[in-house]
N, C-alpha and C positions, 0 to 999 in steps of 0.2 A: 487699740485695746490697752488698758492700764494693767500692768502687772505689779504684784505686791509680794514681798517676802518679809517675814518678821522673825527675829532671833533675839533670844534673851541670854545675857551673860552675867556671871557674878561680878560684883564691883571690886574685884581684886586686880591689881596691875598685871599679874601673870597671865590674865586672860586677854589682855590687849593684843597679843600676838594673833589670837583667833579673830578679834574684831578687825584687825588689819587684813587678814587673809580672806575673811568673808566679804569685806567691803571691796577690796580690789577685784576679787573674782566676780562678784555681783555686777560691778561696774563694767567689767569686760564682757560678761554674758549679755549685758544690755547694749553692747556695741560702742562703749566709750573707749577711745584710744588709750594705748598703754601709758603714755606720759600723764595724761589727765587722770586716768584711773589711779596712778601712783599718788598724785597730788590729793585726790579725793580720799584715798586711804589714809594719808598722813593727817589730813584735816579732821577726819572722823576720829582717828586715834587721839588727837589732841583734845577734841571735844569730850570724848569719853574719859580721858585722864583728868580733865577739869571737873567732870561729874564726881569722880572718885575723890579728888582733892577738895573741892568746894561744896558741892551739894551733900556729899556723904561724909565729909571731914575725915577721910581715910578709912571709914568703916567698910571692911571687905565682906560683910555678910549680907549686903543689899544686892539688888539687881539693876541692870541697865537693859532696856529694851531698844533694839534698833529695828526700824522699819525702812525698807527700801522700796521705792515705787518708781516705775518707769512708764512713760507714755511717749507718744510721738514728739511732744514738745519739750519734755523735761525729765530729769532724773532727780529724785528727792530722797533724802535721808532724814528720818525723824528719830531723834534720840530722846528717850523718856526715862525719867527717874522719879523716885518718891522721896527725894532729899529736900534740903533746905531750899526754899523758893529763891530763885535768882532775881536780882533787880536789873533788868535789861539796860536801864539807863546808866548803870555803874560799870557795865562790862566793856572794858576797852583794854587794848594791849598797852604795854608801857611805851614810853617815848622811843622812837626808833633811833634817836641820837644817843640814847643811853646804852652803850655797848657793854653788855654782860649777858651771861647765859640765861635762858628762860624768859617767859613773859611775852613771847612773840606768837603764841598760838592763835589768839584772836585775829591778829593781822593776817596770818596765813589762811585761816578759815575764811575770812572775808575776801581774800584775794582769789581763792579757789571757787567759792560759790557765789552765784548771782544774788541769792536771797538768803539772809541770815536773820531769822526771827524767832521769838518765843511766842508760843500759843498761850495767851493769858486766860484762856477758858479752862485750862487744867487747874483743878482745885488744889490738889496736893502734889508737890514736886514740880518738875519742869518738863516741858516738851519743846525741844529745839528743832526747828524745821530748817533744813539746808537744801536749797534748790539750785540746780545747775541746768540752765536752758541748753538744749542741744544746739550746737553750732555757735556757742558764745565763748569759745576758748579764748581766754585772756592772755 
């Protein structure tokens, strides 16, 4: 059976604490181990921070929708916004040899999740789909 949860948050950084809490608890409810649930929490937090920074250009009056889905095979987080369309080809973390704060979120998200993809069928805004296959702990 596929289970689904959807939650909407304002696009203000102060609500990222709620994003983290909901994400980690949802992952735990779905049977994901504590260490992986913590990694998922941080990856989703980073993705939402990127929505605020890049898609909404810091506009805190918008909303971010998170959808959590779980099945026997996978745990999926979908992050939706109505901001500036992302160019998936240009999304990459900075060079790992460049030692400075920031810019490592994309590397981390890709390390945690098995699938990192944008749904190009969404007309306005972005729909990022993050999938972790059960039993594929990296």
